[in-house]
N, C-alpha and C positions, 0 to 999 in steps of 0.2 A: 442597160445600154452602154455601160462602160464609161459614161461621161462623168466629168468632175463637176459637182454642184457647187455653185458659189454660196458658201454658207453664210457669208455676210448679207447677201441679198435675201437668202431664205429666211433669215432671222426677222426680216422686216415684212414678210408676207403673212398677213393674218386673215385675209379674205380669199375666197376662191379665185383662181385665175380663170378669166373668161375666154372661151373659144367662140369666135364670131365669124360666121360666113358673110362675105360681102357680095351683094347683088349689084353689079355694075350694069346699068340699064341704058340701052340706046335704041331709040325707036320702038319702045315697048317690049324689047327682048333683053334677056341677060346675055352679056357678051364678055369676052375676055381676050386680051392680046398680050403683046410684050411692049412695055413702055407706052401703053395706051394706043398702040397702032396695030395694024393687021388683026383686027377684031374677028373673033369666031363666035358663032351663036352657041349659047350654052343652055337655052331653054326658056320656058315661061317663068317670069319672076314670082307669080303667085304660087304656082305649083312647086317651084324650088323652095320657096319660103315654107310652105306646108311640110315638105319633106325634111327640111332642116330642123323644124320644130319637133318632129317625131324623133329625129336622130339624137336630140339632146343638145342642140346649140343653146348657148347661154343668152345670146342676143343675135339680132340681125342688123346689118347695115345696108341700107338701100341708097345707092348713089346714081343719080341721073348724070352720067359722065359728060353728056353733051349740053346740059341745061345752060351753063354759063356761056359756053362757046356759041350757042345758037340764040342766046338772049331770051330764053323762055323758062317758065317755071316748071318745077317737077310735076309730072302727071299725077294730079291729086286722086283721080279715080283708082289708079293702080296702088297708091299708098293706102287708100281706104280698103280695097279688097285684100291687100296683103295683111293689114292690121286685123281684119276680120278673120283671117285664116290662121294666124299664129297667136300664141298667148305668152310670148316672151318679149322683152323690150325691143323696140324697133327704132333705129336711128335713121333719119331721112336727110339726104343732102343733095345739092344740085340747084343752082339758081336762087339760093337764099340770100337776101340782102337787106331785109327790113323786119321790123317787129311784126308787121302784118303778114309777111311770108311765114314767119314762125307760127303765128297764131293759126293760119290756115292749115299748116301741116299738123299741128297738135290737134286741131279740130277734126282732121281726117284720120287720126289714129296713131300718129307718131308719138313716141315717148320722149325722144330727144331729137334735136335738129343739128345737123352739121353745117358749118359755114366755112367758106374758104375765100373765094374771089370777092364776095360781098364785103367781108371784113377787111380785106386788104385795100379795097377801094375806099372804104370809109370806116376806119377802126372804131369810131364812136358808136357804131351800131352794136358792138359787143356790150358796151355799158348799158345801152338801151334795152337790149334783150335780157341781159342778166337782171336788170332792175325790174323789168316787167314780169318775167317768168321764173327767175331764180337761176343760179349758175348750173344746177343739176340737169337742166334741159339743153345746155349749150355745149356742143363739141366743136373744137377748132380742128378742121381738117387741114393738115400741113403736107402739101406735096413738095418734098424737098429733094435736092440733088447736090452732089458735089459741084462747087462753083468757085472757080479761081477769082480771087479778089475779095471774097467775103471773109471777115475776121475769123469766123469759126470754120471756114472751109465748106460750109453748107448754105445753099441759097434756096429761097422759096420760089416756086413756080405757080402759075395760074392756068386756067382754061385747059384742064386735063394735062398739064405738063408742057403745054405748047409755048408758054411765054414766061420769061424770067420776070419776077416781081421786083427785082432790085433790092431785095430785103435779105438780111442775114437771118437764117432760120432760128438760131438760138435767141437772138435779140427779139424776133417777132413772137416766139413762144413766150418769152418773159413778159413782154408787153401785154399779150393777150390774156395771160393768167392774171396779171395785175388788174386788167379791165373787167374780169369776171368770168372768163371761160372756165367751165367745170371739168373738162376732159380734153385730152389731146389725141387726135388720130394722126399718127406719124407715118406717112407713106413714102418710102424711098423710091423715087422715080427711076433711079439707076437700076434698082433691083426688081422693080415691078414686073411680074409675069415671067421672070427668068427662071424661077424655081432653084436658084443658086444659093439661097439663104438670105435672111434679113441682114440689113446693114447694122451690125452690132455696134460699131463705133458711133454711128448717128444716134442709136437708141441710148447709149451711155451718155452722150453729150447732152441730149434733151432731158434725160432723167436728172442730170445735175442742176438744171435750171428750172425745172417744173415740179411743183409739189402737189399736182393734181394727177388723177389716174392717166396712165399712158397706154395707148393701144398701138402695138407695132404692126405695120403692114408693109407688104412688098417683098417678094422673094421666096416665100415658103415653098419648099419642095419635099422635105422629109420631116418626120416626127422630131428628129434631133434639132432641126432648125427652130421649131417652136420652143423647145426646151432652152436653147441658147438665147432666144429673144427674151424669155422671162429672166434668165440669169443676168442678162445685160440691163434689166430694169423695167421691162414691160409688165403692166398689170393685166393686160389682155392681149391676145394674139388674133389677128384677122387674116383671112386668106380667101381666095376666090377659086382660081383654076384647079388647085389640088382637090378641092371639094366638089366643084362642078363636074369635073371629068372623072371622078372616082379614083384618083390616085391615092388619096387618103380619106379616111372617114373621121368624123368628129370623135367617135369612140376611141379610135387609135391614137389621136392626138392627146385626148384626155388621159388615156392609159399611160402614154409616154411621160406626160407631165407628172402624173401621180407616182410613177416609178422613180422619177428624179427627185421626189420629195415635196412637190408643190401641191397645195390643196386645189381640188377641182370639185365641181358639183356633179353628182350622179344624175343619171337620166330621170330617176324618180324626183329628185330635188328640182330639176329644171321644169318639170311638168306641174309643179305646184302653182 
């Protein structure tokens, strides 16, 4: 592809880079828009999950993007049916705010649970969940955007990017990791749905303060964008619209990562 590989970063990559389709669900359908508005229907979540499993996705992330906004829990039946359909790790987020919420999602088939607004509202819930289930099940979803007045230049948002949380993104990530979060899902709200590329500056900044796996999200449009995100420090790359609408396939992304020198799982390996 003619890209320059960050050899310093490459030297630290010892496990396969994960490629993760994201199923943003609203009213029982997968949707995608730009910056979480102007949503377009992208299909049935269970059927899309099944197809991505066949295509070699390493994991799936299932986000009910209106759960916190509307004050309701993630649709548990849909989680159960999705978990029964695919045999790769499934992360579920949306409306998670307590140990009991996590317990319900795990019982319905989730492997990991993402938390965002609930943790901002009461940070101590991170400690409680990590103590009860272990940090390997807990993913902190950080919807961040550039925000004037924040020490790092990046601020945290809640409710699908609708509201500023008044938190510096880097300070929040550091606190959450110290409390027991096992993974960071970093979504650039400025880049989300634009297909103009991941926010590499944001990825590098978060990588500097977090020693747990980092998933980059928001802005993917080309194979090179995924390669660049890994070069900036991501351990996994997540996307929605480019996969949902057939712009790119999971195989194409993995081939691009492999060509750049990064380890990826083959289709046979993800099917095990």
